[in-house]
C-alpha angles and dihedrals in degrees: 000000000000089000092053094050093045092050091047091053092045090050093049091052093047091047093052091047091050092052091047090050089054090051094250126167125246091271090052091052091050092049094048090046091052094046096046091043093055093045093049091045090056091050089048090051091054091048090049092051092049091050092049091050093049097047 
């Protein structure tokens, strides 16, 4: 579960930085952070499941 949480945080940071780069408002940054965080958490979940199956 550490992988999932780490990926979610990484996604949220990257999402906020992407919105800031595109001159978005605070609401834009929050929305991008949420979207990227969810997407990265799902990728982290898949990675975590693969690692558990292999070990």
